[in-house]
C-alpha positions in Angstrom: 122.2 79.6 -69.9 125.3 77.5 -70.4 127.1 75.1 -68.1 130.7 74.4 -67.5 133.1 73.0 -65.0 134.0 75.7 -62.5 137.5 77.0 -62.2 139.4 79.0 -59.6 138.3 82.3 -61.2 134.7 81.4 -60.4 135.4 80.8 -56.6 134.4 84.3 -55.4 131.1 84.2 -57.3 130.4 80.7 -56.0 131.1 81.8 -52.4 128.8 84.9 -52.8 126.0 82.6 -54.0 126.7 80.1 -51.2 126.6 82.9 -48.6 123.3 84.2 -50.1 121.9 80.7 -49.7 123.1 80.4 -46.1 121.5 83.8 -45.3 118.2 82.7 -46.9 118.2 79.4 -45.0 118.8 81.4 -41.8 115.9 83.8 -42.6 113.7 80.7 -43.1 114.9 79.3 -39.8 116.3 76.2 -41.4 119.3 74.8 -39.6 121.1 73.8 -42.8 124.5 75.3 -43.9 124.6 77.3 -40.6 127.8 75.8 -39.1 130.3 77.0 -41.6 129.5 74.5 -44.3 130.0 74.7 -47.2 133.2 76.6 -46.7 135.6 78.1 -49.1 137.9 75.2 -48.5 135.1 72.7 -49.4 134.6 74.5 -52.7 138.3 74.7 -53.3 138.6 70.9 -52.9 135.7 70.6 -55.4 137.5 72.8 -57.9 140.7 70.8 -57.3 138.9 67.5 -57.9 137.0 69.0 -60.9 133.6 68.2 -59.5 132.2 71.8 -59.2 129.9 73.0 -62.0 128.3 76.4 -62.7 125.4 77.8 -64.7 126.4 80.9 -66.6 124.2 83.7 -67.9 125.0 83.7 -71.6 124.6 87.5 -72.0 126.7 88.6 -69.0 128.8 85.5 -68.1 127.5 86.0 -64.5 127.5 82.8 -62.4 123.8 82.0 -61.9 124.2 78.9 -59.8 126.6 76.1 -58.7 126.6 72.5 -57.6 129.1 69.7 -57.0 128.8 66.4 -58.9 130.2 63.1 -57.5 130.5 59.7 -59.1 132.0 58.1 -56.0 130.0 56.5 -53.3 128.8 58.9 -50.6 129.4 57.6 -47.0 126.2 59.3 -45.8 124.2 57.2 -48.3 125.3 53.8 -47.0 122.6 53.6 -44.3 119.1 54.9 -45.0 115.9 54.7 -43.0 113.9 53.8 -46.0 115.0 52.3 -49.3 116.9 53.7 -52.3 115.2 53.1 -55.6 118.3 51.2 -56.9 119.0 49.3 -53.7 120.7 50.0 -50.4 124.1 48.4 -51.0 127.0 49.6 -53.1 126.9 46.2 -55.0 123.4 47.2 -56.3 125.0 49.6 -58.7 126.6 53.0 -59.0 125.0 56.4 -58.7 126.0 60.0 -59.1 125.3 62.4 -56.3 124.7 66.2 -56.2 125.7 68.4 -53.4 125.9 72.1 -52.6 123.2 73.1 -55.1 122.7 76.9 -54.9 121.3 79.6 -57.1 122.1 83.4 -57.0 119.4 85.5 -55.5 118.9 87.6 -58.6 118.3 84.4 -60.7 115.9 82.6 -58.4 112.5 81.9 -59.9 113.9 81.6 -63.4 114.2 77.9 -63.6 117.9 77.8 -63.0 117.9 74.9 -60.5 115.7 72.8 -62.9 118.2 73.5 -65.7 121.1 72.6 -63.5 119.4 69.3 -62.6 118.9 68.6 -66.3 122.5 69.3 -67.0 123.5 67.0 -64.1 121.3 64.2 -65.5 123.0 64.5 -68.9 126.4 64.5 -67.1 125.4 61.4 -65.2 124.4 59.6 -68.4 127.8 60.6 -70.0 129.5 58.5 -67.2 127.2 55.5 -68.0 125.4 56.0 -64.7 121.6 55.7 -64.5 120.8 57.0 -61.0 121.2 60.4 -59.2 121.0 60.8 -55.4 120.7 64.0 -53.4 119.6 65.0 -49.9 118.3 68.1 -48.2 117.2 69.3 -44.8 113.7 68.2 -43.7 112.6 71.9 -43.5 114.0 73.0 -46.8 110.6 73.0 -48.6 111.8 75.1 -51.6 114.5 72.5 -52.4 112.0 69.6 -51.9 109.6 71.2 -54.4 112.5 71.6 -56.9 113.5 68.0 -56.4 110.0 66.7 -56.9 109.5 68.9 -60.0 112.7 67.4 -61.4 111.4 63.9 -60.9 113.3 62.9 -57.7 111.6 60.4 -55.4 111.8 60.7 -51.7 113.5 57.5 -50.4 113.8 58.0 -46.6 116.1 59.6 -44.1 119.9 59.5 -43.8 122.3 60.9 -41.2 125.2 62.9 -42.5 128.7 61.3 -41.9 131.6 63.6 -41.2 132.1 67.3 -41.2 130.5 70.0 -39.1 127.0 68.6 -39.8 127.9 65.1 -38.8 124.9 63.1 -37.5 122.3 65.6 -38.8 119.2 64.1 -40.4 118.5 64.7 -44.1 115.7 63.6 -46.4 117.2 61.4 -49.2 116.0 61.5 -52.8 116.9 59.5 -55.9 116.0 59.7 -59.6 116.5 56.8 -62.0 117.4 58.1 -65.4 
């Protein structure tokens, strides 16, 4: 498995994986990613801003998974019912955040998400940042298990700010590197 910044040529594969994830969440009766998010336009903006990353199968070059990596402050993380490990205010330090983490159906159960997290941790360190934040739906138990396994700590609840899921509650996690 190798990792790289995604390009426009990967968009169709990323959208296929995103749509598989949406379908799985729907089957699990989890109301996450069911209102049109993440859309093709969201991923296109990630590509434009060079914050979309992919895991590639080294033998086939197939896209195994994707995620978006941010080093800017996330408006949804400004208020938390709980406490971030590194503090609640922007002045307490910078962090990276991960969004839109998804793995292709035919690669699930092969440790792809864990390897994507490890890559994201290395990427975070390369920016001189020592904290990674992420959130997920309260019913998304598979993602919560993956986050726990990767060393993320549950910090509390946040409400999403903006977009089609505005106001929805998510469980917030952080890992200090």
